[in-house]
C-alpha positions in Angstrom: -53.3 -39.4 -14.8 -50.5 -39.1 -12.2 -51.1 -39.0 -8.4 -49.6 -35.5 -8.1 -51.9 -34.2 -10.8 -54.9 -35.7 -9.1 -53.9 -34.2 -5.8 -53.5 -30.9 -7.5 -57.0 -31.0 -9.0 -58.5 -32.2 -5.7 -56.8 -29.2 -3.9 -58.2 -26.8 -6.5 -61.7 -28.3 -6.0 -61.4 -27.9 -2.3 -60.3 -24.4 -2.7 -63.1 -23.5 -5.0 -65.6 -25.2 -2.6 -64.2 -23.3 0.3 -64.4 -20.0 -1.6 -68.0 -20.7 -2.4 -68.7 -21.3 1.3 -66.5 -18.5 2.6 -66.4 -15.9 -0.1 -64.5 -13.5 2.1 -61.5 -15.8 2.6 -58.6 -16.4 0.1 -55.9 -18.9 0.1 -52.3 -17.8 -0.9 -49.8 -20.4 -1.9 -46.7 -20.6 0.2 -44.5 -20.4 -2.9 -46.0 -17.1 -3.9 -45.6 -15.8 -0.4 -41.9 -16.8 -0.4 -41.1 -15.1 -3.6 -42.7 -11.8 -2.6 -41.4 -11.8 0.9 -37.8 -12.6 0.0 -37.7 -9.8 -2.6 -39.2 -7.4 0.0 -36.7 -8.5 2.5 -33.8 -8.2 0.1 -35.0 -4.7 -0.9 -35.3 -3.7 2.7 -31.8 -4.9 3.6 -30.3 -3.1 0.6 -32.1 0.2 1.1 -32.6 0.4 4.8 -29.7 -1.3 6.4 -26.5 -2.1 4.5 -25.8 0.5 1.8 -25.4 4.2 2.3 -27.2 6.9 0.4 -25.2 9.0 -2.0 -26.8 12.3 -0.9 -25.5 12.3 2.6 -23.3 9.2 2.9 -25.3 7.7 5.8 -27.0 4.4 6.3 -30.5 4.8 7.9 -29.3 3.8 11.4 -26.4 6.4 11.2 -28.7 9.1 9.9 -31.2 8.4 12.8 -28.3 8.5 15.3 -27.2 11.9 14.1 -30.7 13.2 14.1 -31.2 12.0 17.7 -28.0 13.7 18.8 -29.3 16.9 17.2 -32.6 16.6 19.0 -30.8 16.2 22.4 -28.0 18.7 21.6 -27.6 21.4 24.2 -23.8 21.8 24.1 -23.3 19.3 26.9 -22.3 15.6 26.8 -25.2 13.1 26.8 -25.0 9.5 28.0 -24.8 7.3 24.9 -27.5 5.1 26.5 -29.8 8.1 26.5 -29.0 8.9 22.8 -29.6 5.2 21.9 -33.0 5.2 23.7 -34.0 8.4 21.9 -32.9 7.0 18.6 -35.3 4.0 19.1 -38.1 6.4 18.4 -36.8 6.5 14.8 -35.1 3.1 14.4 -37.2 0.0 14.6 -34.4 -2.2 15.9 -32.7 -3.1 19.2 -30.5 -0.9 21.3 -27.4 -3.1 20.7 -27.3 -2.4 16.9 -27.8 1.3 17.5 -25.0 1.4 20.1 -22.6 -0.5 17.9 -23.3 1.8 14.9 -22.7 4.9 17.1 -19.4 3.6 18.4 -18.3 3.0 14.8 -19.2 6.6 13.9 -17.3 7.9 17.0 -14.2 5.9 16.3 -13.9 7.7 12.9 -13.3 10.9 15.0 -15.1 13.3 12.7 -18.8 13.8 13.7 -18.9 12.9 17.4 -17.1 14.5 20.3 -16.4 11.5 22.6 -15.8 11.1 26.3 -14.9 7.9 28.1 -13.7 4.6 26.7 -14.8 4.3 23.1 -12.6 1.4 22.3 -9.4 1.3 20.3 -9.2 0.7 16.6 -5.5 -0.3 16.9 -5.8 -3.0 19.5 -9.4 -4.0 18.7 -10.5 -3.4 22.3 -14.3 -2.8 22.5 -15.9 0.3 23.9 -17.3 0.4 27.4 -21.1 -0.1 27.9 -23.3 2.7 26.6 -24.2 3.8 30.1 -20.6 4.6 30.9 -19.6 6.7 27.9 -20.9 10.1 26.7 -21.1 12.0 23.4 -22.1 15.2 21.8 -21.9 16.6 18.3 -18.6 17.9 17.1 -18.4 21.5 15.9 -17.7 20.2 12.4 -20.9 18.1 12.5 -23.0 21.1 13.6 -21.6 23.1 10.7 -22.0 20.7 7.8 -24.8 18.3 8.7 -27.9 20.2 9.8 -30.3 22.8 8.4 -33.9 21.9 9.1 -35.1 24.6 6.6 -33.8 22.7 3.6 -34.3 19.2 5.0 -36.9 16.9 3.6 -38.9 15.0 6.2 -40.9 11.8 6.4 -42.9 10.0 9.1 -41.0 7.7 11.3 -41.9 4.0 11.3 -44.7 4.4 13.8 -45.9 7.8 12.5 -45.3 9.6 15.8 -42.3 11.7 14.7 -40.7 13.2 11.6 -37.3 12.0 10.5 -35.1 13.4 7.7 -35.1 11.6 4.4 -31.5 12.8 3.9 -29.5 15.1 6.0 -28.2 18.2 4.1 -24.5 17.3 4.3 -22.3 19.9 2.7 -19.1 17.7 2.6 -18.0 14.4 0.9 -18.7 12.6 4.1 -19.0 9.1 2.6 -15.5 9.3 1.2 -14.1 10.7 4.4 -15.5 8.0 6.7 -15.7 5.1 4.3 -18.5 2.6 4.3 -18.9 -1.2 4.4 -22.0 -3.3 4.2 -23.2 -6.7 3.1 -26.8 -6.9 1.9 -28.7 -9.7 0.1 -26.9 -10.4 -3.1 -25.1 -7.0 -2.8 -22.3 -5.4 -0.9 -20.4 -2.2 -0.7 -16.9 -1.2 0.4 -15.9 2.5 0.1 -12.5 3.1 1.6 -11.8 6.2 3.8 -10.0 9.1 2.3 -8.0 12.1 3.7 -10.1 15.0 5.0 -7.9 17.7 3.5 -7.3 15.9 0.2 -11.1 15.6 -0.3 -11.5 19.4 0.2 -8.7 20.1 -2.2 -10.3 17.8 -4.8 -13.7 19.4 -4.3 -12.2 22.8 -4.9 -10.4 21.5 -8.0 -13.6 20.1 -9.4 -15.4 23.4 -8.9 -12.6 25.2 -10.6 -12.9 22.8 -13.6 -9.6 21.1 -12.9 -8.7 17.4 -12.8 -8.1 15.7 -9.6 -7.2 12.3 -8.1 -8.1 11.0 -4.7 -6.6 7.9 -2.9 -7.5 6.1 0.3 -6.0 7.2 3.6 -6.4 4.8 6.5 -6.7 5.8 10.2 -4.3 3.0 11.2 -1.6 4.4 8.9 0.7 1.9 7.3 1.9 1.9 3.6 -0.6 1.6 0.7 0.0 0.5 -2.9 -2.8 2.1 -4.9 -1.5 1.3 -8.4 -4.6 -0.9 -9.0 -7.1 1.2 -7.1 -9.3 1.5 -10.2 -11.0 4.6 -8.7 -12.7 2.4 -6.1 -14.7 0.4 -8.6 -15.3 -3.3 -8.6 -12.1 -5.2 -9.7 -9.7 -2.8 -8.0 -7.3 -3.7 -5.3 -5.3 -1.8 -2.7 -2.4 -3.5 -0.9 -1.8 -2.3 2.6 1.4 -3.0 4.6 2.4 -2.5 8.2 5.2 -0.1 8.7 8.2 -1.7 10.3 12.0 -1.2 10.8 14.9 -2.9 12.3 16.6 -0.7 15.0 18.9 -3.5 16.1 20.3 -6.6 14.4 18.0 -9.1 16.0 14.9 -6.9 16.4 12.0 -5.8 14.2 9.6 -3.1 15.4 6.1 -2.6 13.8 4.9 1.0 14.3 1.8 1.1 12.1 -0.6 -1.7 11.1 -2.7 -2.3 7.9 -6.3 -1.1 7.7 -8.8 -3.8 8.7 -6.4 -5.5 11.2 -5.6 -5.0 14.8 -2.5 -5.6 16.9 -4.1 -8.7 18.3 -5.0 -10.2 14.9 -1.6 -9.2 13.5 0.2 -10.9 16.3 -2.0 -14.1 16.0 -1.1 -14.3 12.3 2.6 -13.9 13.1 2.5 -16.7 15.7 0.6 -19.0 13.3 3.3 -18.4 10.6 5.9 -19.2 13.1 4.2 -22.4 14.1 4.0 -23.4 10.5 7.7 -22.7 10.0 7.1 -19.9 7.4 9.1 -17.5 9.7 11.2 -17.9 12.7 11.0 -15.6 15.7 12.2 -15.8 19.3 9.4 -13.9 21.0 7.0 -11.1 20.4 5.9 -8.2 22.6 2.9 -5.9 22.3 3.7 -2.5 23.8 0.9 -0.7 22.0 -0.7 2.3 23.9 -1.5 5.5 22.1 0.8 4.4 19.2 1.4 0.9 17.8 4.6 -0.8 19.0 5.0 -4.5 18.3 8.5 -5.8 19.0 9.6 -9.0 17.3 12.8 -10.6 18.6 14.7 -12.8 16.1 17.1 -15.7 16.7 20.7 -14.8 16.2 22.0 -15.2 12.6 18.6 -14.5 11.0 18.4 -11.7 8.4 16.0 -8.9 9.5 15.5 -7.9 5.9 14.5 -11.3 4.8 12.2 -11.8 7.9 10.4 -8.5 7.1 9.7 -9.8 3.6 8.5 -13.1 5.0 6.2 -11.2 7.4 4.6 -9.4 4.4 4.4 -12.7 2.5 3.0 -15.0 5.2 1.2 -12.8 7.8 -1.4 -10.0 8.0 1.5 -7.5 7.8 0.3 -7.2 4.2 -3.4 -7.4 3.3 -5.2 -6.9 0.1 -8.4 -4.8 0.1 -10.9 -4.9 -2.7 -13.0 -1.7 -2.9 -16.5 -1.7 -4.3 -18.3 1.6 -4.8 -22.0 1.0 -4.3 -24.5 3.6 -3.1 -28.2 4.2 -3.1 -29.7 6.8 -5.4 -33.4 7.2 -5.9 -34.0 3.9 -4.0 -31.8 2.0 -6.4 -28.3 0.6 -6.1 -25.7 2.6 -8.1 -22.2 1.4 -8.8 -19.9 4.4 -8.9 -16.3 5.3 -8.6 -14.9 7.6 -5.9 -14.1 10.4 -8.4 -17.8 10.5 -9.4 -18.8 10.3 -5.8 -16.8 13.4 -5.1 -18.1 15.3 -8.1 -21.7 14.6 -7.1 -20.9 15.6 -3.5 -19.4 18.9 -4.6 -22.3 19.7 -7.0 -24.8 18.7 -4.3 -23.0 21.0 -1.8 -23.3 23.9 -4.3 -27.1 23.3 -4.5 -27.4 23.1 -0.8 -25.5 26.3 -0.3 -27.7 27.9 -3.0 -30.9 26.8 -1.1 -29.5 28.2 2.2 -28.6 31.5 0.6 -32.1 31.8 -1.0 -33.8 31.1 2.3 -31.5 33.5 4.1 -32.1 36.2 1.5 -35.8 35.8 1.8 -35.6 36.1 5.6 -33.4 39.2 5.4 -35.7 40.8 2.9 -38.6 40.1 5.2 -36.7 41.8 8.0 -36.0 44.8 5.8 -39.7 44.9 4.8 -41.0 45.0 8.4 -38.2 47.4 9.5 -39.3 49.8 6.8 -43.0 49.4 7.7 -42.2 50.0 11.3 -40.3 53.2 10.5 -43.1 54.5 8.4 -45.7 53.6 11.0 -43.8 55.3 13.9 -42.2 58.2 12.0 -45.4 59.3 10.4 -47.4 58.7 13.6 -49.9 56.5 11.8 -50.7 54.9 15.1 -52.7 58.0 16.0 -55.2 57.2 13.2 -56.6 54.3 15.1 -57.5 56.2 18.3 -61.1 56.8 17.2 -61.7 53.4 15.6 -64.0 51.1 17.6 -63.8 47.9 15.6 -60.8 45.7 14.6 -61.7 46.0 11.0 -61.6 49.7 11.3 -58.2 49.6 12.9 -56.8 47.5 10.1 -58.4 49.8 7.5 -57.1 53.0 9.2 -53.5 51.7 9.3 -53.7 50.5 5.7 -55.0 53.9 4.6 -52.3 55.7 6.5 -49.5 53.6 5.0 -50.4 53.9 1.4 -48.7 57.3 0.7 -45.4 56.0 2.0 -45.0 52.5 0.6 -44.0 53.0 -3.0 -40.3 51.9 -2.3 -41.3 48.6 -0.7 -40.5 45.4 -2.5 -43.8 43.6 -2.0 -47.4 44.5 -1.2 -48.5 44.9 2.4 -50.6 42.1 3.8 -53.0 42.0 6.7 -50.4 40.0 8.6 -48.0 42.9 8.3 -50.6 45.3 9.7 -51.3 43.0 12.6 -47.6 42.9 13.5 -47.6 46.7 13.5 -50.5 46.8 16.0 -48.4 44.6 18.3 -45.6 47.2 18.8 -45.5 48.4 22.4 -46.0 52.0 23.4 -42.6 51.9 25.2 -40.9 51.1 21.9 -42.7 53.8 20.1 -41.7 56.4 22.7 -38.0 55.4 22.5 -37.9 55.0 18.8 -34.7 56.4 17.3 -34.9 57.3 13.6 -31.2 57.3 13.0 -30.8 53.8 14.6 -33.7 52.6 12.5 -32.1 53.9 9.4 -28.8 52.2 10.3 -30.6 48.9 10.8 -32.3 49.2 7.4 -29.0 50.1 5.8 -27.3 47.1 7.4 -30.1 44.9 6.1 -29.7 46.4 2.6 -26.0 45.7 2.7 -26.7 42.1 3.8 -29.2 41.7 1.0 -26.6 42.9 -1.5 -24.0 40.5 -0.1 -26.4 37.5 -0.4 -27.3 38.4 -3.9 -23.6 38.7 -4.8 -23.0 35.2 -3.4 -25.9 33.8 -5.4 -24.5 35.4 -8.5 -21.1 34.0 -7.8 -22.1 30.7 -6.4 -19.1 28.6 -7.3 -16.7 31.2 -5.8 -18.9 31.1 -2.6 -18.7 27.3 -2.5 -14.9 27.4 -3.0 -14.6 29.8 -0.1 -16.8 27.6 2.0 -14.6 24.6 1.4 -11.5 26.7 2.1 -12.9 27.8 5.4 -13.7 24.2 6.3 -10.1 23.2 5.7 -8.8 26.2 7.7 -11.1 25.5 10.6 -11.0 21.7 10.8 -8.1 20.5 8.7 -5.3 20.9 11.2 -4.2 17.6 12.6 -5.8 15.7 9.8 -2.8 15.2 7.6 -2.3 12.0 5.6 -1.5 8.9 7.7 -1.0 6.2 5.1 2.2 6.5 3.0 1.5 5.8 -0.7 4.2 3.5 -2.2 4.6 1.0 -5.0 5.3 -2.4 -3.6 7.5 -4.9 -5.2 6.0 -8.4 -5.3 7.6 -10.8 -2.8 8.3 -14.3 -4.0 7.3 -16.5 -1.2 9.9 -19.2 -2.0 12.7 -16.6 -1.7 11.8 -15.4 1.8 10.4 -18.5 3.5 12.4 -20.0 6.3 13.9 -23.4 5.7 11.7 -25.2 8.2 12.5 -28.8 7.3 15.3 -31.1 6.1 15.6 -32.9 2.8 17.0 -36.4 2.6 17.8 -38.7 -0.4 18.2 -42.5 -0.9 20.3 -42.3 -4.0 20.4 -46.0 -4.8 16.7 -46.7 -4.4 15.7 -43.3 -6.0 13.7 -41.7 -3.2 13.8 -38.1 -1.9 11.7 -36.6 1.0 11.6 -35.1 4.4 10.7 -38.3 6.2 13.9 -40.3 5.1 15.8 -39.4 8.2 17.9 -42.5 8.2 19.2 -41.7 4.7 21.6 -39.1 3.4 20.9 -35.5 4.4 20.9 -33.0 1.5 19.9 -29.6 2.7 17.4 -27.5 4.7 14.3 -26.7 2.7 10.8 -25.2 3.0 7.6 -27.1 2.6 6.7 -24.9 -0.4 10.0 -25.5 -2.3 10.5 -27.4 -5.5 13.3 -29.9 -5.8 15.4 -30.6 -8.9 16.8 -34.2 -9.3 19.1 -35.8 -11.8 19.6 -39.5 -12.2 22.5 -41.6 -13.6 20.4 -42.4 -16.8 20.2 -38.7 -17.6 16.7 -38.1 -16.4 15.9 -34.7 -14.9 12.7 -34.0 -12.8 11.4 -31.1 -10.7 8.9 -32.0 -8.0 7.3 -30.5 -5.0 8.9 -31.3 -1.7 7.1 -34.1 0.1 7.6 -36.7 2.9 8.7 -39.4 0.4 8.8 -39.2 -3.4 10.1 -41.8 -5.9 12.2 -40.2 -8.7 14.3 -43.0 -10.2 17.2 -45.2 -9.1 20.8 -44.0 -9.0 20.3 -40.3 -8.1 23.4 -38.2 -8.8 22.2 -34.7 -7.9 19.5 -33.2 -5.6 18.9 -29.5 -4.8 16.3 -26.9 -4.2 15.1 -25.6 -7.6 15.1 -21.9 -8.2 12.8 -20.8 -10.9 14.3 -18.5 -13.6 17.8 -19.1 -12.3 20.2 -18.4 -15.1 23.3 -18.4 -13.0 23.2 -22.1 -11.9 24.9 -23.9 -14.8 25.0 -27.7 -15.1 28.1 -29.3 -16.8 27.4 -32.7 -18.2 29.2 -35.4 -20.3 26.7 -38.2 -21.1 26.2 -41.2 -23.5 23.1 -40.8 -25.6 21.4 -44.2 -25.7 22.8 -47.7 -25.2 25.1 -47.6 -28.2 25.2 -43.9 -29.1 28.1 -41.5 -29.0 29.0 -39.3 -25.9 28.3 -35.6 -25.8 29.3 -32.6 -23.7 26.9 -29.8 -22.8 26.4 -26.8 -20.5 22.9 -25.6 -19.7 20.7 -23.8 -17.2 17.2 -24.9 -16.1 15.0 -21.9 -15.9 11.5 -23.4 -16.1 10.0 -26.9 -16.4 6.8 -28.7 -16.0 6.6 -30.1 -12.5 6.7 -33.9 -12.2 7.7 -34.4 -15.8 10.7 -36.5 -16.7 13.2 -34.9 -19.1 15.8 -37.0 -20.8 19.4 -35.7 -21.2 19.7 -36.6 -24.8 17.5 -37.8 -27.7 17.3 -41.5 -26.7 14.8 -42.5 -24.0 16.6 -45.7 -22.8 20.2 -46.7 -22.2 21.7 -43.3 -21.7 24.4 -42.9 -19.0 25.9 -39.8 -17.4 29.7 -40.0 -17.3 30.2 -36.7 -15.5 27.9 -34.2 -13.8 28.5 -30.9 -11.9 26.1 -28.2 -10.7 27.7 -24.8 -10.5 25.9 -22.0 -8.7 27.9 -19.2 -10.4 28.6 -20.8 -13.8 32.0 -22.3 -12.9 33.7 -24.2 -15.7 36.2 -26.9 -14.6 38.7 -29.0 -16.5 38.1 -32.8 -16.7 40.1 -35.8 -18.0 38.3 -38.3 -20.3 39.5 -41.9 -20.2 38.4 -44.3 -23.0 38.1 -48.0 -22.8 40.7 -50.0 -24.8 39.0 -50.8 -28.1 40.6 -51.8 -31.4 43.6 -49.7 -32.4 42.7 -46.4 -30.8 45.9 -44.5 -30.1 44.7 -41.8 -27.6 42.9 -43.2 -24.6 43.1 -40.1 -22.4 42.8 -36.3 -22.8 41.5 -33.2 -21.1 38.4 -31.1 -21.8 37.9 -27.5 -20.5 34.3 -26.8 -20.0 35.0 -23.0 -20.4 35.4 -23.7 -24.1 31.8 -25.1 -24.3 29.0 -22.6 -25.0 26.1 -22.4 -22.6 23.0 -23.5 -24.5 19.5 -24.7 -23.8 18.5 -27.6 -21.6 17.1 -29.5 -24.7 20.3 -29.1 -26.7 22.1 -32.3 -27.6 25.5 -30.8 -27.0 28.8 -31.2 -28.7 30.3 -34.6 -29.7 33.0 -35.9 -27.4 33.6 -39.3 -28.9 31.8 -42.2 -30.5 33.8 -44.7 -28.4 33.0 -46.1 -25.0 34.2 -43.9 -22.1 35.7 -45.7 -19.1 35.5 -42.7 -16.7 35.7 -38.9 -16.5 37.8 -37.4 -13.7 38.0 -33.9 -12.4 41.4 -32.4 -13.1 41.1 -28.7 -12.1 38.4 -26.6 -10.4 37.0 -23.9 -12.5 36.1 -20.2 -12.2 32.9 -18.5 -13.2 32.4 -18.0 -16.9 29.4 -15.7 -16.4 29.5 -12.0 -16.5 29.2 -10.2 -13.2 25.6 -9.4 -12.4 24.3 -5.9 -13.1 22.3 -4.6 -10.2 19.9 -1.6 -10.2 18.2 0.3 -7.4 14.6 1.2 -7.9 13.9 4.3 -5.8 10.2 4.0 -6.2 10.0 0.7 -4.3 13.3 1.1 -2.5 14.5 -2.3 -3.7 17.4 -3.8 -5.7 16.7 -5.6 -8.9 18.4 -7.2 -11.9 15.7 -6.2 -14.4 17.1 -2.8 -15.3 14.6 -0.7 -13.2 16.0 2.5 -11.7 19.7 3.5 -11.2 22.5 1.1 -12.2 24.7 0.5 -9.2 27.3 -1.5 -11.1 28.4 -5.0 -11.9 28.8 -7.4 -9.0 30.8 -10.6 -8.6 30.0 -13.0 -5.8 32.2 -11.3 -3.2 31.3 -7.7 -4.1 29.4 -5.6 -1.6 27.2 -2.5 -1.4 28.2 0.5 0.7 25.3 2.0 2.6 25.5 5.2 4.7 22.6 7.0 6.4 22.0 10.5 7.8 22.7 9.3 11.3 26.3 8.6 10.5 26.1 4.9 10.3 28.0 3.0 7.6 27.7 -0.7 6.6 28.3 -3.0 3.7 26.0 -5.8 2.5 26.0 -8.5 -0.1 23.5 -7.3 -2.7 20.3 -9.3 -2.5 16.9 -8.5 -3.9 15.4 -9.0 -0.4 17.5 -6.2 1.1 15.7 -3.2 2.6 16.8 0.4 2.8 16.0 3.2 5.2 14.5 6.5 4.1 17.4 8.5 5.5 20.0 6.7 3.3 22.5 9.2 1.8 25.0 6.9 0.1 24.3 3.7 -1.8 26.9 2.5 -4.2 29.3 -0.4 -5.0 31.8 -0.7 -2.2 35.5 -0.3 -3.2 37.5 -1.3 -0.1 40.5 1.0 -0.9 38.4 4.0 -1.7 38.3 6.5 1.2 35.1 8.1 2.6 35.3 11.8 3.4 33.0 13.3 6.0 32.4 16.8 7.4 30.2 16.7 10.6 29.1 19.1 13.3 30.4 18.2 16.8 27.5 19.0 19.2 29.6 19.3 22.3 32.4 21.5 20.9 30.0 23.4 18.5 32.5 23.2 15.7 32.8 21.4 12.3 35.2 18.5 12.0 36.5 16.7 9.0 37.7 13.1 8.6 38.6 10.5 6.0 38.4 6.7 6.7 38.0 3.3 5.2 35.5 0.6 6.1 37.4 -1.7 8.4 34.8 -4.2 9.3 32.5 -4.9 6.3 30.5 -7.4 8.3 29.5 -4.9 11.0 27.6 -1.6 11.2 29.8 1.3 12.5 29.1 4.8 13.4 31.5 7.6 12.4 29.9 10.6 14.2 30.4 11.1 17.9 27.4 10.0 20.0 27.0 13.5 21.4 23.7 15.4 21.5 23.6 18.0 18.7 26.0 16.2 16.4 24.9 15.8 12.8 26.3 14.8 9.4 26.8 17.9 7.2 28.7 16.6 4.0 29.8 13.2 2.8 31.7 12.2 -0.3 33.0 9.0 -1.7 35.2 10.6 -4.4 38.9 10.0 -4.3 39.8 13.7 -4.3 36.8 15.7 -3.1 36.6 19.5 -2.8 34.4 21.5 -0.5 33.5 25.2 -0.2 33.0 27.0 3.1 30.5 29.9 3.3 31.1 32.0 6.5 28.7 34.1 8.5 29.0 37.8 8.1 30.4 39.4 11.3 28.4 42.3 12.6 29.7 45.6 11.3 32.3 43.9 9.0 32.3 42.8 5.4 31.3 39.3 4.2 34.4 37.0 4.4 35.3 35.4 1.1 34.4 31.8 0.6 37.1 29.2 1.2 37.8 26.1 -0.9 39.1 23.0 0.9 41.0 20.2 -0.8 39.9 17.4 1.6 42.6 15.0 0.4 45.3 17.5 1.3 43.6 18.7 4.5 43.6 15.3 6.3 45.0 11.9 5.9 43.0 8.7 5.9 42.5 7.5 9.5 40.4 5.0 11.4 36.6 5.1 11.3 36.5 5.9 15.0 38.9 8.8 14.8 37.5 12.3 15.7 39.2 13.9 12.8 40.5 17.5 12.5 38.8 20.7 13.2 37.7 22.3 9.9 37.7 26.0 11.1 37.1 28.1 14.2 35.0 30.6 12.2 31.2 30.5 12.2 30.2 28.6 9.1 26.9 29.4 7.4 27.0 26.7 4.7 29.2 24.0 3.4 28.9 23.0 -0.3 30.5 20.0 -2.1 32.3 21.1 -5.3 33.3 19.0 -8.3 36.0 16.5 -7.3 39.5 16.7 -8.7 40.3 14.2 -11.5 41.7 10.8 -10.4 42.7 7.8 -12.5 42.0 4.4 -10.9 45.0 2.1 -11.4 43.7 -1.3 -12.6 45.4 -4.3 -11.1 46.5 -7.1 -13.3 44.3 -10.1 -12.5 45.6 -13.6 -12.8 44.4 -15.8 -15.6 42.2 -17.8 -13.3 40.2 -14.6 -12.4 39.5 -13.5 -15.9 36.0 -13.6 -17.2 36.1 -15.9 -20.3 32.6 -15.5 -21.6 30.8 -14.1 -24.6 27.2 -13.2 -25.3 26.6 -16.7 -26.4 27.6 -18.0 -23.0 24.7 -16.2 -21.4 22.1 -17.4 -23.8 20.1 -20.4 -22.5 17.8 -21.0 -25.4 15.4 -23.9 -24.9 15.4 -24.9 -28.5 17.3 -28.0 -29.7 20.2 -27.3 -32.0 19.5 -28.2 -35.5 23.1 -29.5 -35.8 25.7 -29.8 -33.1 29.1 -29.1 -34.6 32.1 -30.6 -32.8 34.3 -28.0 -31.0 37.4 -27.3 -32.9 38.4 -24.0 -31.4 41.9 -25.1 -30.3 44.9 -22.8 -30.7 48.0 -24.1 -32.5 50.1 -23.9 -29.3 47.6 -25.7 -27.2 48.9 -28.3 -24.9 45.8 -30.5 -25.3 46.7 -34.0 -26.7 45.8 -35.0 -30.2 42.4 -36.7 -30.5 42.2 -40.5 -30.6 42.6 -42.0 -34.0 41.2 -45.3 -35.1 42.8 -47.7 -37.6 40.9 -46.0 -40.4 42.8 -42.7 -39.8 39.6 -40.8 -38.9 39.4 -38.8 -35.6 36.6 -37.8 -33.3 36.6 -34.7 -31.1 39.8 -34.4 -29.1 
């Protein structure tokens, strides 16, 4: 028998002996106590502290605070410290927790009318001490939270007071305020929603219509709710700060994401700057009533790219995961926000019904007594009690006197009714007015009819109730967060190049710590590096301080994933004694740190020629063979533009089976790729090459975009997917330098319309074309060659309407400088200016030189990763080609070229 078992039996023997000696005592094992107590504690935290009830949307501490405020409410402000002290009669916890909970309710600016420093949700500044700040219930809270007649009560923790089980809240308060709590093994996170949208959705539900509700955050910002999932587990909301770039080297943040403060946001920006993810000069926090964080950038840094980097590496973008969990019937319930709103609206209807029924009963009781009082006085029944000597006799006399007149009453007369009649004063009897009494009864009857009508049309009454709430309290509660779809930001595309990359080509090392070796380029610490060696090996690896790749490195660069425009031109020898091949390929995706051979042989391969071309350029090279046997041709040219672009794993086309001495560059090449098609997606306000949105055109490397906004500022930019666009943009198209821009604007100082035509003279600079005069504004803009406009004039008093006038803008004014004032359009008062269809115009195409032609086909753009089953030698030479004949050996057989 083991020692543990013996000890166990001995303990049981002692316990039994002890029970025999002290039969009134019991021993409970610690393990049993732990299991029961932990479950009790977990249940308490879930039900009584962390998770709100679905009926009223309150956690217990919040409900007790609101009840305490109602107890103390007299229309004046109360010290928060007094409210907290009163609340401790209901809440068995310390004053600090009650005070903090009350401040959180107050900061949501819905239920509490605050006075003093209640903190700032934008900056994170705490509220003043509870003895310095005051509060009272808001008018909205008094209207929707309380009605003791329909409230269920329970004893407080010490049994001295009664507290509400749930407050009769007639509004989706939980969704309006939001809720967050962490319990034992359970949590909840209900995001706040817009006040007016919740009322509209409640009305739609009562009308049997569909509805959708989305979060609205008190800090504003932009929100992407595409994955909201109705607030259930697994959903996600991305929230961004709202920022813009008023100047070239400045970014201003005007709204911040929910769950952040200006302090935490600035800290995250400074940390990203220290890590080199972004680069800033300095940052200023000018936040007061509104957020204003000013970020100053070093000269030469793109504000658009920096804004994307702020979203990628700082708290300017945060992801919030909602979790709809509430308490129903003392159990946790996981529920979506739509169901929460439906239950709230239905619960509100039931509460309104209960209020109407209670009110109807009260009014009917008033009518009953008013009718009795009239009968009692009008028929002078009070005289029947003059001779009665006992109380029972008085009651009996009144009852007997009333019986002939009570057939129209709605319920029997009770002794309590008769007692109330005996309490009527003589003065009131003497001044009794039958007409006024009848008017009062008639008013009560009208009120009863009205209440019965409301009960019969309960849904319409509830809709009217919600409509009145919106009318009375909805002003100033418009949506603060702008709903948008965000485009995913690729961190590697927006990260600042915060370190330098070096290479030791001979020894085969790359890294950021090789500062004595050859400098390659600036890079970021999250970049991947692509490397080619002389033996034809290719590898992609993460940037590090020092990494061994392989000896004799011939090319090092930052690797761009899915890059189809960087084309590698290669001539290589496959194996120690194999033939030489030529190939063109792109590297779009690879496995990191894996070595890829150029050909099929693993050893002995040699790269004779290599070039990396960022825009698919194809050069002409000269191949020189070694003297071997009786080969006649030892030298000839190869044009890479005649080689199709294939996959990285393709063997390529045969060049020669003889030994190559060297390959020399003869002529620089031009791009063989088609211009990139670029689209603008208005939903996310971004450019893309994936075909989403409106096609802007095909762009070569030097082509630019023309952007004009409503303020009269024009600029051109190189189209990049990181570019950002203002909401007031009125023109976005491919810029044609020789195409004039026609503008009609209102001159604020001269109070007349002017017209002008101009070209963009400085494509690298923003320029305004409207005078900087108060009251000036852009009326009409056109980028057509021959635009037409129509003028609609004001009707003079007492005269006929002048006919509309058409203006040929091309004939009206010549093309002038962008800074010119232009010509006055008309002296007459203009009511409206409309653009008409432009006149036809044929664009004269210029003959491009042969070097600028695009010599590509569909096959050139294909970069299949599959190995060719058979590589045919290229024989697509024209008969009049100047290329030399291919080398011929003494057998008379020739290889390629």
